[in-house]
C-alpha positions as CSV (number, residue, x, y, z in Angstrom):
1,D,13.7,62.2,31.2
2,A,11.4,60.0,33.4
3,K,13.0,61.2,36.6
4,T,13.4,64.9,36.1
5,G,10.8,65.7,33.4
6,K,13.5,67.5,31.4
7,L,13.0,67.6,27.6
8,L,15.6,65.3,26.0
9,G,14.6,65.3,22.4
10,A,11.9,64.6,19.8
11,E,10.8,62.0,17.4
12,A,10.4,63.0,13.7
13,L,6.8,62.3,12.6
14,L,5.2,62.5,9.2
15,R,1.7,63.9,8.7
16,W,-0.1,64.5,5.4
17,Q,-2.2,67.6,5.2
18,E,-4.9,67.9,2.6
19,P,-5.6,71.3,0.9
20,D,-8.7,71.6,3.1
21,G,-6.6,71.2,6.2
22,E,-7.6,67.6,6.9
23,I,-4.7,65.7,8.5
24,I,-4.2,62.2,7.1
25,S,-2.8,59.6,9.5
26,P,0.5,57.9,8.6
27,V,-1.3,54.6,9.2
28,V,-3.0,55.4,5.9
29,F,-0.3,56.8,3.7
30,I,2.9,55.1,4.9
31,P,1.9,51.7,3.6
32,I,1.2,53.3,0.2
33,L,4.7,54.9,0.3
34,E,6.2,51.6,1.0
35,R,4.3,49.6,-1.6
36,T,5.3,52.2,-4.3
37,R,8.8,52.5,-2.8
38,L,8.3,56.3,-2.6
39,I,9.4,55.8,1.0
40,I,13.0,55.9,-0.3
41,P,13.0,59.5,-1.5
42,V,10.6,60.6,1.3
43,G,12.7,58.8,3.9
44,R,15.8,60.6,2.5
45,W,14.0,64.0,2.9
46,V,12.9,63.0,6.4
47,V,16.5,62.2,7.5
48,N,17.9,65.4,6.1
49,E,15.2,67.6,7.7
50,A,15.4,65.8,11.0
51,V,19.2,66.1,11.2
52,R,19.0,69.7,10.1
53,M,16.5,70.6,12.8
54,C,18.3,68.7,15.5
55,K,21.5,70.6,14.7
56,E,19.6,73.9,14.6
57,W,18.0,73.2,18.0
58,Q,21.4,72.5,19.6
59,A,21.7,76.3,19.9
60,R,18.6,76.3,22.0
61,Q,19.3,73.2,24.0
62,P,22.7,71.6,23.8
63,G,22.5,67.8,23.7
64,F,19.0,67.8,22.1
65,E,18.4,64.3,20.5
66,M,16.4,63.3,17.5
67,S,14.8,59.9,16.7
68,I,13.9,58.8,13.2
69,N,11.7,55.9,12.2
70,V,13.2,53.5,9.6
71,S,11.3,50.9,7.6
72,L,12.7,47.7,6.4
73,C,12.6,48.7,2.7
74,Q,14.7,51.7,3.5
75,L,17.4,49.4,5.0
76,E,17.2,47.3,1.8
77,N,18.0,50.4,-0.3
78,Y,21.7,50.6,-1.1
79,D,22.2,54.3,-0.4
80,F,20.5,54.5,3.0
81,H,23.9,54.4,4.8
82,S,25.3,57.3,2.7
83,C,22.0,59.2,3.1
84,V,22.3,59.3,6.9
85,K,26.1,59.7,6.9
86,E,26.0,62.6,4.5
87,A,23.2,64.4,6.4
88,M,25.2,64.2,9.7
89,E,28.4,65.4,8.0
90,Q,26.5,68.3,6.2
91,Y,25.1,69.6,9.4
92,D,27.9,68.5,11.7
93,L,25.7,66.5,14.0
94,A,27.3,64.3,16.7
95,P,26.2,60.7,16.1
96,N,25.2,60.1,19.7
97,L,22.4,62.6,19.3
98,L,20.6,60.6,16.6
99,T,18.5,57.4,17.1
100,L,17.2,55.2,14.4
101,E,14.0,53.2,15.2
102,L,13.1,50.0,13.5
103,T,9.3,50.3,12.8
104,E,8.3,46.9,11.5
105,S,10.3,44.3,13.4
106,Q,7.5,41.8,13.2
107,S,8.0,41.4,9.4
108,V,11.8,40.8,9.6
109,S,12.8,37.4,8.4
110,N,16.5,38.0,8.1
111,W,17.9,39.4,11.4
112,D,21.5,38.9,10.3
113,F,20.9,41.4,7.5
114,V,19.1,43.9,9.7
115,N,21.8,43.8,12.4
116,E,24.4,44.2,9.7
117,Q,22.8,47.4,8.4
118,F,22.3,48.9,11.9
119,D,25.7,47.8,13.1
120,Y,27.1,50.2,10.5
121,F,25.4,53.1,12.3
122,R,26.2,51.8,15.8
123,K,29.9,51.8,15.0
124,M,29.5,55.4,14.0
125,G,27.9,56.1,17.4
126,V,24.3,56.4,16.3
127,R,21.9,54.7,18.7
128,I,19.4,52.0,17.5
129,A,15.9,51.5,19.0
130,M,13.3,48.8,18.8
131,D,9.9,50.5,18.4
132,D,6.6,49.1,19.6
133,F,8.1,46.4,21.8
134,G,5.5,44.0,23.2
135,V,3.3,44.0,20.1
136,G,3.4,40.6,18.3
137,Y,3.8,37.0,19.2
138,S,7.6,36.8,19.8
139,S,8.9,39.9,21.6
140,L,11.4,38.0,23.6
141,G,12.7,36.5,20.4
142,L,13.1,40.0,19.0
143,L,15.0,41.1,22.1
144,K,17.3,38.2,21.6
145,N,17.8,38.7,17.8
146,F,18.0,42.5,17.5
147,N,21.2,44.3,18.4
148,C,19.8,47.6,19.8
149,D,20.4,50.2,22.5
150,I,16.9,51.3,23.3
151,I,13.6,49.4,23.8
152,K,10.4,51.4,23.3
153,I,7.5,49.7,25.1
154,D,4.3,50.1,23.1
155,K,1.4,52.2,24.4
156,V,-0.9,49.3,24.4
157,F,0.5,48.3,27.8
158,V,0.1,51.8,29.1
159,D,-3.5,52.4,28.2
160,D,-4.9,50.2,31.1
161,I,-2.0,50.5,33.5
162,L,-4.1,52.4,36.0
163,V,-6.8,49.8,36.1
164,S,-5.0,46.5,35.3
165,D,-2.7,44.9,37.8
166,F,-1.5,42.6,35.1
167,D,-0.4,45.5,32.8
168,R,1.3,47.2,35.8
169,K,3.4,44.2,36.6
170,L,4.1,43.4,32.9
171,V,5.5,46.8,32.3
172,K,7.4,46.9,35.6
173,Y,9.2,43.6,35.0
174,T,9.8,44.2,31.3
175,V,11.6,47.4,32.3
176,Q,13.7,45.5,34.8
177,L,14.5,42.8,32.3
178,C,15.6,45.2,29.6
179,Q,17.7,47.3,32.0
180,S,19.3,44.2,33.4
181,I,20.8,43.5,29.9
182,G,21.9,47.0,29.4
183,M,19.0,48.4,27.4
184,E,17.6,51.9,27.9
185,V,13.8,51.8,28.2
186,C,11.4,54.3,26.7
187,I,7.7,54.1,27.5
188,E,5.4,55.3,24.7
189,G,1.9,56.6,24.8
190,V,1.8,58.1,28.3
191,E,-1.3,60.4,28.4
192,Q,-2.1,60.8,32.1
193,K,-0.2,62.2,35.1
194,E,-1.0,59.1,37.2
195,A,0.4,56.8,34.6
196,Y,3.5,59.0,34.4
197,E,4.0,58.9,38.2
198,Y,3.6,55.1,38.3
199,L,6.1,54.6,35.5
200,T,8.6,56.9,37.1
201,N,8.2,55.9,40.8
202,E,7.4,52.2,40.5
203,C,8.8,51.1,37.1
204,N,12.0,53.1,37.1
205,A,11.6,53.9,33.3
206,D,14.5,55.9,31.7
207,V,12.6,57.9,29.2
208,I,8.9,58.6,28.7
209,Q,7.0,60.1,25.7
210,G,3.3,60.6,25.0
211,F,0.5,63.1,24.8
212,Y,0.9,63.9,28.5
213,F,3.9,66.0,27.4
214,G,2.5,67.1,24.0
215,K,0.9,66.0,20.8
216,P,2.6,65.9,17.4
217,E,3.1,69.5,16.2
218,P,5.0,71.5,13.6
219,P,8.6,72.5,14.3
220,K,7.7,76.2,14.9
221,V,5.2,75.2,17.5
222,F,7.5,72.7,19.1
223,E,10.3,75.3,19.4
224,R,8.2,77.1,22.1
225,R,9.1,74.3,24.4
226,F,12.7,75.5,24.6
227,D,11.5,78.7,26.2
228,M,9.4,76.7,28.6
229,E,12.5,74.5,29.5
230,V,14.5,77.7,30.3
231,Q,11.7,78.9,32.6
232,H,11.4,75.5,34.3
233,S,15.2,75.4,34.9
234,D,15.1,78.9,36.4
235,M,12.4,78.1,39.0
Protein backbone atom coordinates (compact mmCIF):
# COMPACT_ATOMS: atom_id res chain seq x y z
CA ASP A 1 0.00 0.00 0.00
CA ALA A 2 1.55 3.28 -1.12
CA LYS A 3 0.29 5.20 1.90
CA THR A 4 0.94 2.77 4.74
CA GLY A 5 3.67 0.50 3.36
CA LYS A 6 1.54 -2.51 4.33
CA LEU A 7 2.10 -5.67 2.32
CA LEU A 8 -0.99 -6.23 0.15
CA GLY A 9 0.01 -9.17 -2.00
CA ALA A 10 2.46 -10.62 -4.48
CA GLU A 11 2.95 -11.16 -8.19
CA ALA A 12 3.59 -14.72 -9.36
CA LEU A 13 6.87 -14.77 -11.32
CA LEU A 14 8.55 -17.49 -13.34
CA ARG A 15 12.30 -18.13 -13.20
CA TRP A 16 14.25 -20.94 -14.85
CA GLN A 17 17.11 -22.36 -12.81
CA GLU A 18 19.83 -24.36 -14.54
CA PRO A 19 21.41 -27.39 -12.79
CA ASP A 20 24.49 -25.27 -12.06
CA GLY A 21 22.32 -22.71 -10.27
CA GLU A 22 22.27 -20.09 -13.03
CA ILE A 23 18.95 -18.21 -13.20
CA ILE A 24 17.58 -17.67 -16.72
CA SER A 25 15.49 -14.54 -17.21
CA PRO A 26 11.87 -14.92 -18.36
CA VAL A 27 12.76 -12.50 -21.17
CA VAL A 28 14.70 -15.45 -22.62
CA PHE A 29 12.41 -18.43 -22.07
CA ILE A 30 8.88 -17.00 -22.09
CA PRO A 31 9.00 -16.20 -25.87
CA ILE A 32 10.11 -19.82 -26.46
CA LEU A 33 7.21 -21.10 -24.37
CA GLU A 34 4.83 -18.95 -26.39
CA ARG A 35 6.22 -19.94 -29.79
CA THR A 36 5.95 -23.63 -28.91
CA ARG A 37 2.63 -23.08 -27.09
CA LEU A 38 4.11 -24.76 -24.03
CA ILE A 39 2.90 -21.60 -22.30
CA ILE A 40 -0.52 -23.30 -22.15
CA PRO A 41 0.44 -26.18 -19.78
CA VAL A 42 3.00 -24.01 -17.97
CA GLY A 43 0.41 -21.26 -17.54
CA ARG A 44 -2.06 -23.79 -16.17
CA TRP A 45 0.51 -24.89 -13.59
CA VAL A 46 1.29 -21.27 -12.68
CA VAL A 47 -2.39 -20.46 -12.10
CA ASN A 48 -2.87 -23.51 -9.90
CA GLU A 49 0.28 -22.85 -7.85
CA ALA A 50 -0.44 -19.13 -7.47
CA VAL A 51 -4.02 -19.70 -6.34
CA ARG A 52 -2.91 -22.47 -3.97
CA MET A 53 -0.25 -20.29 -2.37
CA CYS A 54 -2.56 -17.31 -2.13
CA LYS A 55 -5.11 -19.39 -0.25
CA GLU A 56 -2.41 -20.87 1.98
CA TRP A 57 -1.16 -17.39 2.85
CA GLN A 58 -4.64 -16.26 3.88
CA ALA A 59 -3.96 -17.97 7.20
CA ARG A 60 -0.90 -15.75 7.65
CA GLN A 61 -2.46 -12.55 6.33
CA PRO A 62 -6.22 -12.40 5.64
CA GLY A 63 -6.98 -10.52 2.44
CA PHE A 64 -3.61 -11.29 0.84
CA GLU A 65 -3.82 -10.81 -2.94
CA MET A 66 -2.12 -12.56 -5.87
CA SER A 67 -1.44 -11.26 -9.38
CA ILE A 68 -0.85 -13.56 -12.35
CA ASN A 69 0.49 -12.58 -15.75
CA VAL A 70 -1.53 -13.79 -18.72
CA SER A 71 -0.32 -13.85 -22.33
CA LEU A 72 -2.52 -13.41 -25.37
CA CYS A 73 -2.10 -17.01 -26.49
CA GLN A 74 -3.38 -18.20 -23.11
CA LEU A 75 -6.54 -16.17 -23.65
CA GLU A 76 -6.91 -17.78 -27.07
CA ASN A 77 -6.83 -21.24 -25.52
CA TYR A 78 -10.33 -22.61 -25.06
CA ASP A 79 -9.82 -23.99 -21.54
CA PHE A 80 -8.23 -20.97 -19.84
CA HIS A 81 -11.54 -19.90 -18.30
CA SER A 82 -12.08 -23.31 -16.74
CA CYS A 83 -8.43 -23.47 -15.63
CA VAL A 84 -8.78 -20.33 -13.48
CA LYS A 85 -12.30 -21.14 -12.31
CA GLU A 86 -11.39 -24.68 -11.26
CA ALA A 87 -8.31 -23.51 -9.35
CA MET A 88 -10.34 -20.94 -7.40
CA GLU A 89 -13.02 -23.50 -6.64
CA GLN A 90 -10.49 -26.17 -5.64
CA TYR A 91 -8.77 -23.90 -3.12
CA ASP A 92 -11.87 -21.84 -2.25
CA LEU A 93 -10.21 -18.53 -3.07
CA ALA A 94 -12.35 -15.38 -3.09
CA PRO A 95 -12.29 -13.93 -6.64
CA ASN A 96 -11.48 -10.39 -5.48
CA LEU A 97 -8.11 -11.62 -4.18
CA LEU A 98 -6.96 -12.57 -7.68
CA THR A 99 -5.72 -10.19 -10.38
CA LEU A 100 -4.97 -11.20 -13.97
CA GLU A 101 -2.47 -8.99 -15.81
CA LEU A 102 -2.36 -8.66 -19.60
CA THR A 103 1.34 -8.82 -20.44
CA GLU A 104 1.47 -8.02 -24.15
CA SER A 105 -1.15 -5.39 -24.87
CA GLN A 106 0.90 -3.87 -27.69
CA SER A 107 0.36 -6.97 -29.84
CA VAL A 108 -3.43 -7.06 -29.42
CA SER A 109 -5.31 -6.48 -32.66
CA ASN A 110 -8.76 -7.58 -31.54
CA TRP A 111 -9.74 -5.75 -28.36
CA ASP A 112 -13.32 -7.00 -28.55
CA PHE A 113 -12.02 -10.55 -28.16
CA VAL A 114 -9.66 -9.66 -25.30
CA ASN A 115 -12.35 -7.73 -23.43
CA GLU A 116 -14.80 -10.57 -23.91
CA GLN A 117 -12.33 -13.03 -22.36
CA PHE A 118 -11.49 -10.83 -19.40
CA ASP A 119 -15.11 -9.74 -18.85
CA TYR A 120 -15.82 -13.37 -18.01
CA PHE A 121 -13.46 -13.05 -15.06
CA ARG A 122 -14.59 -9.55 -14.11
CA LYS A 123 -18.16 -10.82 -13.76
CA MET A 124 -16.80 -13.42 -11.34
CA GLY A 125 -15.15 -10.68 -9.28
CA VAL A 126 -11.57 -11.22 -10.48
CA ARG A 127 -9.70 -7.97 -11.11
CA ILE A 128 -7.97 -7.20 -14.42
CA ALA A 129 -4.78 -5.15 -14.80
CA MET A 130 -2.98 -3.59 -17.75
CA ASP A 131 0.72 -4.28 -17.27
CA ASP A 132 3.59 -2.06 -18.49
CA PHE A 133 1.37 0.96 -19.14
CA GLY A 134 3.20 3.74 -20.97
CA VAL A 135 5.39 1.46 -23.08
CA GLY A 136 4.49 1.66 -26.76
CA TYR A 137 3.10 4.20 -29.13
CA SER A 138 -0.57 4.25 -28.17
CA SER A 139 -1.03 3.95 -24.42
CA LEU A 140 -4.01 6.30 -24.33
CA GLY A 141 -5.58 4.16 -27.02
CA LEU A 142 -5.04 1.11 -24.82
CA LEU A 143 -6.63 2.93 -21.90
CA LYS A 144 -9.66 3.61 -24.07
CA ASN A 145 -9.94 0.11 -25.53
CA PHE A 146 -9.16 -2.16 -22.59
CA ASN A 147 -11.74 -2.79 -19.87
CA CYS A 148 -9.59 -3.12 -16.77
CA ASP A 149 -9.51 -2.22 -13.09
CA ILE A 150 -5.82 -1.54 -12.48
CA ILE A 151 -3.17 0.34 -14.46
CA LYS A 152 0.45 -0.65 -13.80
CA ILE A 153 2.79 2.16 -14.83
CA ASP A 154 6.02 0.76 -16.26
CA LYS A 155 9.31 1.20 -14.42
CA VAL A 156 10.83 3.04 -17.38
CA PHE A 157 9.13 6.19 -16.06
CA VAL A 158 10.40 5.60 -12.53
CA ASP A 159 14.07 5.06 -13.38
CA ASP A 160 14.76 8.79 -13.87
CA ILE A 161 12.01 10.24 -11.74
CA LEU A 162 14.49 11.76 -9.27
CA VAL A 163 16.43 13.63 -11.97
CA SER A 164 13.85 14.28 -14.67
CA ASP A 165 11.18 16.91 -14.14
CA PHE A 166 9.47 15.60 -17.28
CA ASP A 167 9.20 12.07 -15.87
CA ARG A 168 7.95 13.38 -12.51
CA LYS A 169 5.16 15.34 -14.13
CA LEU A 170 4.34 12.54 -16.57
CA VAL A 171 3.86 10.02 -13.77
CA LYS A 172 1.97 12.46 -11.55
CA TYR A 173 -0.57 13.44 -14.17
CA THR A 174 -0.91 9.90 -15.51
CA VAL A 175 -1.85 8.79 -12.01
CA GLN A 176 -4.40 11.58 -11.77
CA LEU A 177 -5.84 10.71 -15.17
CA CYS A 178 -6.26 7.03 -14.37
CA GLN A 179 -7.74 7.67 -10.93
CA SER A 180 -10.18 10.20 -12.38
CA ILE A 181 -11.73 7.46 -14.53
CA GLY A 182 -11.92 4.97 -11.69
CA MET A 183 -8.69 3.03 -12.20
CA GLU A 184 -6.43 1.90 -9.37
CA VAL A 185 -2.80 2.77 -10.13
CA CYS A 186 0.19 0.60 -9.35
CA ILE A 187 3.70 1.97 -9.92
CA GLU A 188 6.23 -0.68 -10.94
CA GLY A 189 9.99 -0.76 -10.57
CA VAL A 190 10.46 1.39 -7.47
CA GLU A 191 13.99 0.83 -6.17
CA GLN A 192 14.84 3.91 -4.07
CA LYS A 193 13.38 5.42 -0.92
CA GLU A 194 13.32 8.90 -2.46
CA ALA A 195 11.31 7.66 -5.45
CA TYR A 196 8.89 5.87 -3.13
CA GLU A 197 8.38 9.04 -1.08
CA TYR A 198 7.76 11.16 -4.18
CA LEU A 199 5.29 8.68 -5.64
CA THR A 200 3.47 8.53 -2.32
CA ASN A 201 3.49 12.17 -1.27
CA GLU A 202 3.27 13.93 -4.64
CA CYS A 203 1.73 11.44 -7.05
CA ASN A 204 -0.82 9.87 -4.69
CA ALA A 205 -0.24 6.38 -6.11
CA ASP A 206 -2.43 3.58 -4.79
CA VAL A 207 -0.01 0.65 -4.87
CA ILE A 208 3.75 0.41 -5.33
CA GLN A 209 5.96 -2.54 -6.13
CA GLY A 210 9.66 -2.92 -6.84
CA PHE A 211 13.07 -3.86 -5.51
CA TYR A 212 12.80 -1.24 -2.77
CA PHE A 213 10.46 -3.69 -1.05
CA GLY A 214 12.15 -6.88 -2.22
CA LYS A 215 13.45 -8.78 -5.22
CA PRO A 216 11.86 -11.90 -6.72
CA GLU A 217 12.29 -14.78 -4.29
CA PRO A 218 11.04 -18.34 -3.67
CA PRO A 219 7.84 -18.78 -1.65
CA LYS A 220 9.62 -20.04 1.46
CA VAL A 221 11.79 -16.93 1.55
CA PHE A 222 8.83 -14.65 0.82
CA GLU A 223 6.87 -16.14 3.72
CA ARG A 224 9.29 -14.52 6.19
CA ARG A 225 7.65 -11.23 5.26
CA PHE A 226 4.50 -12.21 7.11
CA ASP A 227 6.43 -12.31 10.38
CA MET A 228 7.92 -8.90 9.53
CA GLU A 229 4.39 -7.56 8.91
CA VAL A 230 3.29 -8.77 12.36
CA GLN A 231 6.30 -7.08 13.98
CA HIS A 232 5.59 -3.88 12.04
CA SER A 233 1.94 -3.82 13.12
CA ASP A 234 2.91 -4.33 16.77
CA MET A 235 5.24 -1.32 16.82
